[in-house]
C-alpha positions in Angstrom: 0.0 0.0 0.0 1.5 3.4 -0.9 2.5 5.7 1.9 2.9 9.4 2.4 6.4 10.0 3.8 8.3 12.9 5.2 11.9 11.9 4.3 14.4 14.5 5.5 17.6 15.2 7.2 17.9 17.0 10.6 20.7 18.2 12.8 21.1 16.5 16.2 19.3 19.5 17.8 16.3 19.0 15.5 16.6 21.6 12.7 16.1 20.9 9.0 17.5 24.2 7.9 19.7 26.8 9.6 18.6 30.3 10.6 19.2 31.5 7.1 17.0 28.7 5.6 20.1 27.1 4.2 21.0 23.4 3.8 24.7 24.0 3.2 25.5 22.4 6.5 24.0 19.1 5.3 26.4 18.8 2.3 29.4 19.0 4.6 28.6 15.6 6.2 30.3 12.5 4.9 27.7 9.9 3.9 30.4 7.2 3.5 29.4 6.7 -0.2 26.1 5.3 0.8 23.4 7.8 -0.1 20.0 6.1 0.2 18.1 8.9 -1.7 18.1 7.2 -5.1 16.6 4.0 -3.7 14.0 6.1 -1.8 13.1 8.3 -4.7 12.6 5.2 -7.0 9.5 4.5 -4.9 8.1 8.0 -5.2 5.2 8.8 -7.6 4.5 12.4 -6.5 6.0 14.9 -4.0 5.2 18.3 -2.3 7.3 21.1 -0.9 6.8 24.4 0.7 7.8 27.8 -0.8 10.9 28.2 1.3 12.2 24.7 0.2 11.4 25.4 -3.4 13.1 28.8 -3.3 16.2 27.3 -1.8 16.4 24.5 -4.4 15.7 27.0 -7.1 18.6 29.3 -6.0 21.0 26.6 -4.8 20.9 24.7 -8.1 20.3 27.7 -10.3 17.4 25.9 -11.8 16.0 28.8 -13.8 19.3 28.9 -15.7 19.8 25.1 -15.7 16.4 23.5 -15.6 17.8 20.2 -16.8 19.1 19.7 -13.2 15.5 19.4 -12.0 14.9 16.6 -14.6 18.2 15.0 -13.6 17.1 14.9 -10.0 13.3 14.2 -10.3 12.6 13.2 -13.9 9.0 13.9 -14.8 7.6 13.0 -11.3 4.9 15.5 -10.6 5.5 18.0 -7.8 3.2 20.3 -5.9 4.6 23.6 -4.3 2.6 25.1 -1.5 3.0 28.9 -1.5 1.0 32.1 -0.7 3.0 34.1 -3.3 3.8 33.9 -6.9 7.0 31.8 -7.6 8.7 31.3 -11.0 8.2 27.9 -12.5 11.1 25.8 -13.6 10.9 25.4 -17.4 9.9 21.8 -18.3 9.3 20.7 -14.7 6.0 19.0 -13.9 5.0 21.5 -11.2 1.7 22.6 -9.7 1.6 25.6 -7.4 -1.1 25.4 -4.7 -2.1 26.9 -1.3 -4.5 26.1 1.5 -5.8 22.8 2.7 -3.5 19.8 2.1 -6.4 17.3 1.8 -7.5 18.0 -1.8 -3.9 18.3 -2.8 -3.1 15.0 -1.2 -5.9 13.4 -3.1 -4.5 14.7 -6.4 -1.0 13.6 -5.5 -2.3 10.1 -4.6 -4.0 9.8 -7.9 -0.9 10.9 -9.8 1.4 8.6 -7.7 -0.7 5.5 -8.4 1.0 2.6 -6.6 4.0 4.6 -5.6 4.6 6.7 -2.4 4.1 10.4 -1.9 7.1 12.3 -0.5 6.7 15.4 1.6 10.1 17.1 1.0 9.7 19.9 3.5 9.6 22.0 5.4 8.5 20.8 8.7 5.4 23.0 8.9 4.1 21.5 5.6 4.8 17.9 6.9 3.0 18.9 10.1 0.0 20.0 8.1 -0.2 16.6 6.4 0.2 15.0 9.9 -2.5 17.2 11.4 -4.9 16.1 8.6 -4.1 12.4 9.3 -2.3 12.1 5.9 1.3 11.4 7.0 2.1 7.7 7.3 5.9 7.7 7.9 8.6 9.9 9.1 12.1 9.0 7.9 14.8 11.2 9.4 18.5 11.2 8.6 20.2 12.6 11.7 23.4 14.4 10.8 26.3 14.9 13.3 25.7 18.6 13.3 24.1 21.1 15.8 22.7 24.4 14.4 21.5 26.1 17.5 18.4 27.4 15.7 16.6 27.4 12.4 13.6 25.6 10.9 12.4 22.8 13.3 11.9 19.3 12.1 8.2 19.2 13.0 7.0 22.4 14.8 4.1 20.8 16.7 3.5 18.3 19.4 3.1 14.6 18.4 3.5 12.2 21.3 4.4 8.5 21.3 0.7 7.7 21.1 1.0 8.7 17.4 4.6 8.1 16.5 6.2 4.6 16.7 9.9 3.8 16.0 10.0 1.1 13.3 13.6 1.2 12.1 17.2 2.4 13.0 20.1 2.3 10.6 23.6 3.8 10.3 24.7 5.0 6.9 28.1 6.8 7.0 27.8 9.6 9.6 24.0 9.5 9.5 21.6 7.7 11.9 18.4 7.0 10.0 15.3 6.7 12.1 12.0 5.5 10.7 8.7 6.1 12.5 5.2 5.1 11.7 2.8 8.0 12.2 -0.7 7.4 13.3 -3.8 9.4 12.9 -4.4 12.5 15.2 -5.9 11.6 18.5 -9.1 13.3 19.5 
């Protein structure tokens, strides 16, 4: 059965981006030649990200000047970008810009994904909105040996162990990968 997954990296102190919304700290960590992203993404049929994540990727990889990089990373997998403002589309990318309730977007993503999974790229607030709606099935976190002291939190809301269950632990290079099953909201 396909799942909706928040697959991300975090610092030891629980931040997915630094205070400047940058991920540069992440690329300094040695993965030991064992990057699991390719295997993960092979199971993805649709994905979503927030505006801040989209803008960082757009700028970091100069995607407006080099749109082929998007295709190299994601092929023609459809992506939804949640934003309250107008953002430039990447030429040739299968993008849909949306805002508001995640439920109708999730339904469209599930239809597009077919038998594959849905990936919530980030940020944490967007992943939290899917969790709040009972639409997040799994949290996969690569914990990097870094502390940031501040920035964008992993999941900026309270979710207790009544909803979140550890189902896997694995070391890959300098990363500890923790996998959690996420249950429906209580109440």
